[in-house]
Structure formats: structure tokens, C-alpha cells
GUDO-579761 format. One record per residue (C-alpha): x, y, z. Coordinates in steps of 0.5 Angstrom, whole numbers, padded with zeros to 4 digits, always signed. Layout:
<recs>
XYZ ...
</recs>
This chain:
<recs>
+0010+0013+0132 +0003+0015+0130 +0004+0022+0135 +0010+0023+0130 +0007+0022+0123 +0001+0026+0126 +0005+0032+0128 +0009+0032+0122 +0003+0032+0118 +0000+0038+0122 +0006+0042+0121 +0006+0040+0114 -0001+0043+0114 +0000+0049+0118 +0007+0050+0113 +0003+0050+0106 -0003+0054+0110 +0002+0059+0111 +0005+0059+0104 -0001+0061+0102 -0002+0066+0107 +0004+0069+0105 +0003+0069+0098 -0005+0072+0098 -0002+0078+0104 +0004+0079+0098 -0002+0080+0093 -0006+0084+0097 +0000+0089+0100 +0002+0090+0092 -0001+0098+0092 +0002+0098+0085 -0003+0095+0082 +0000+0090+0076 -0001+0084+0080 -0008+0085+0081 -0009+0088+0073 -0005+0082+0071 -0010+0077+0074 -0016+0081+0072 -0013+0081+0065 -0011+0074+0065 -0016+0071+0068 -0021+0071+0062 -0016+0068+0059 -0015+0062+0063 -0023+0061+0063 -0023+0060+0055 -0017+0056+0055 -0020+0051+0059 -0027+0051+0057 -0025+0050+0050 -0021+0045+0052 -0026+0042+0055 -0031+0043+0049 -0024+0040+0045 -0025+0033+0049 -0032+0032+0048 -0031+0033+0040 -0026+0028+0040 -0030+0023+0045 -0036+0024+0041 -0031+0022+0034 -0029+0016+0038 -0036+0014+0039 -0038+0015+0031 -0031+0011+0029 -0033+0006+0033 -0040+0005+0031 -0039+0005+0023 -0034+0001+0025 -0039-0004+0029 -0044-0004+0023 -0039-0005+0017 -0037-0011+0021 -0043-0013+0022 -0045-0012+0016 -0040-0017+0014 -0041-0022+0017 -0049-0022+0017 -0051-0019+0010 -0058-0018+0009 -0061-0022+0004 -0063-0017+0000 -0060-0011-0004 -0065-0006-0002 -0060-0001+0001 -0066+0001+0006 -0065-0005+0010 -0058-0005+0010 -0059+0002+0013 -0063+0001+0018 -0058-0004+0021 -0053+0000+0020 -0056+0006+0023 -0058+0002+0029 -0052+0000+0031 -0049+0007+0030 -0054+0010+0034 -0053+0005+0039 -0046+0006+0040 -0046+0014+0040 -0052+0013+0045 -0047+0010+0049 -0043+0017+0050 -0046+0022+0055 -0044+0028+0050 -0048+0026+0045 -0054+0030+0045 -0060+0025+0044 -0065+0029+0041 -0060+0028+0035 -0061+0020+0034 -0068+0020+0032 -0068+0015+0026 -0069+0018+0020 -0068+0025+0023 -0065+0031+0020 -0059+0030+0024 -0055+0024+0024 -0054+0021+0017 -0053+0014+0016 -0052+0011+0009 -0050+0005+0006 -0048+0003-0001 -0047-0003-0004 -0041-0002-0009 -0041-0009-0012 -0048-0008-0013 -0051-0014-0009 -0049-0019-0002 -0046-0024-0005 -0039-0027-0002 -0034-0022-0004 -0038-0016-0005 -0036-0010-0003 -0040-0004+0000 -0039+0003+0004 -0042+0005+0011 -0041+0012+0012 -0045+0017+0018 -0044+0024+0020 -0046+0028+0026 -0046+0035+0027 -0043+0038+0033 -0044+0044+0037 -0047+0050+0033 -0049+0046+0027 -0057+0046+0025 -0060+0043+0019 -0062+0048+0013 -0068+0048+0010 -0069+0043+0004 -0061+0041+0005 -0058+0035+0008 -0052+0040+0010 -0051+0042+0017 -0048+0049+0017 -0047+0055+0021 -0050+0062+0019 -0043+0063+0016 -0044+0057+0011 -0039+0053+0014 -0039+0046+0015 -0038+0043+0022 -0039+0036+0022 -0036+0030+0024 -0036+0024+0018 -0033+0017+0018 -0033+0012+0012 -0031+0005+0011 -0031+0000+0006 -0033-0007+0008 -0033-0014+0004 -0038-0019+0005 -0035-0025+0008 -0036-0032+0006 -0038-0038+0010 
</recs>
């Protein structure tokens, strides 16, 4: 039984190799050059499409990490609000949670996750002015994607053309009662 299977798989391999060999020989034997010109023209397009697809996938995974981090920070601050209206304390707690989630993503640049740095911004606004039961707040964060740089003296991330390319996420939360 094994001998038959081995013979069958060997013939399959030989058949596949023969097909590729015929395809390659047809490509080489084409003296008009049309096939070669098509290959030369389309190869850069295929590589560009592959590269852009990979970059899009990386951006989508970073966006998902940012979304999860803001969600976790909002949920945590809803359940365990700091006993102060000082937004610095709220921002620091949210920033730790969001940075931890972003740090788990292999496509996130670690140099952009410096707390208080110019790249990743995290902000908590106490919309109701306090932290009592049922008070509302918002957690917002932004992360610059590939190609962005901070401008001098400004908090926006722009390209030399002036266009912003930043991933932003915002979520509203409510302080939960005990």
C-alpha cells in the first residue's frame, strides 16, 4: 500500500515539475518578447500592491490596538476612578493602560510610546467636572502612523504637505456606582 502511495506522489511531483518546466520553456521560447515585456511591466505593480497591502494590514492592527487600549482605559476608569479631579492623575492612569496595549502590537514603534512624549497623546476630560457616581468623562488617544512627524511647537502630526495622518480614538465613560 505504501509503495503505491509513494509511486503516486512521486509521479505527481514529476507532473508538477514538468508543468513548471513547460511553462518556463514557453516563456523562454517566446521570441517576440511580449511575455517578457508584460512580466517586466507587471512585476513592479505586483510588488507595490503587495507592499501597500502589508502596510495597510499593519495600520489596521495598530488601529485595533489603539481601540482596545482606549476601551480598557475607559472601562478601568469607570470601575476604579481616582479620588481626585486632577486630570493629570486620570491621564497618567489612562496613558499607562493605552501604552501597555500598544506595546503588545509588534508593528508599533516603541520610540513613539514614551510617556509624555510628542508622539502618542492621551487625554481624559472630566465632562461632568468630578468623579462622583454617574459623572461622565471621555478618554481620547492618538497615534501617528508611518510617515508622520511632530511639527515644531505644535501638537499636530503632519507631513511636509500639511496633511495629518494620525489614528485617533475616543470613548465616553461613566463613573460606576458601588
